[in-house]
Wavefront OBJ file of the C-alpha trace (Angstrom):
o trace
v 24.189 -21.988 3.672
v 24.950 -22.430 0.293
v 22.871 -19.224 -1.362
v 23.839 -15.897 -0.299
v 20.731 -13.865 0.446
v 20.105 -10.809 -1.559
v 17.672 -8.811 0.481
v 16.509 -6.340 -2.025
v 13.738 -5.225 0.096
v 15.614 -3.882 3.039
v 17.866 -2.306 0.471
v 15.417 -0.896 -1.338
v 13.714 0.600 1.943
v 17.455 2.002 2.904
v 17.974 3.268 -0.357
v 14.482 5.455 -0.628
v 12.840 5.283 2.835
v 13.532 8.970 3.544
v 11.765 9.568 0.231
v 8.892 7.328 0.708
v 8.259 9.050 4.010
v 8.204 12.240 2.708
v 5.644 11.296 -0.251
v 3.299 8.800 2.217
v 3.328 11.992 5.182
v 2.395 14.961 2.331
v -0.303 12.271 0.551
v -2.148 12.042 3.628
v -1.666 15.637 4.802
v -2.812 17.165 1.502
v -5.629 14.728 1.481
v -6.801 16.037 4.664
v -6.866 19.200 3.630
v -8.485 18.307 0.198
v -11.470 16.704 2.553
v -11.672 19.997 4.046
v -11.609 22.361 1.199
v -14.223 19.757 -0.616
v -17.039 20.256 2.061
v -15.446 19.295 5.351
v -14.848 21.254 8.082
v -10.912 22.526 9.462
v -10.923 19.109 11.639
v -10.113 16.968 8.800
v -7.592 19.632 7.794
v -5.620 19.564 10.705
v -6.654 15.694 11.237
v -4.812 15.123 8.043
v -1.759 17.062 9.260
v -1.394 15.037 12.104
v -1.767 11.906 10.456
v 0.796 13.311 8.111
v 3.382 13.996 10.777
v 2.605 10.642 12.462
v 3.323 8.516 9.517
v 5.975 10.550 8.544
v 7.773 9.483 11.606
v 6.820 5.471 11.827
v 7.971 5.628 8.402
v 11.618 7.334 9.243
v 11.518 4.500 12.897
v 10.730 1.781 9.879
v 13.802 2.843 8.149
v 16.062 3.137 11.360
v 15.099 -0.613 12.692
v 15.792 -1.488 9.191
v 19.064 -0.051 9.354
v 19.976 -1.771 12.569
v 18.462 -5.303 11.028
v 20.610 -4.687 7.658
v 23.859 -4.119 9.503
v 23.307 -7.473 11.315
v 22.400 -9.431 8.222
v 24.260 -7.837 5.161
v 28.053 -8.593 5.526
v 30.099 -5.716 4.391
l 1 2 3 4 5 6 7 8 9 10 11 12 13 14 15 16 17 18 19 20 21 22 23 24 25 26 27 28 29 30 31 32 33 34 35 36 37 38 39 40 41 42 43 44 45 46 47 48 49 50 51 52 53 54 55 56 57 58 59 60 61 62 63 64 65 66 67 68 69 70 71 72 73 74 75 76
């Protein structure tokens, strides 16, 4: 292989993965609360909080998988 790969996307997610997980989780949770305050029921807020937590955990798992991939692909 003549060219070396930079893997910019993987490096970006490794640097900012935790922040991105927090932001996405909070946005979904706030959207659920906003929906309940805007005329929806309390179920909308609970669903938003649950979905926000789920997305946060899913993004954290995604970051861990990328960390394993980066260990194998990117030379130290």
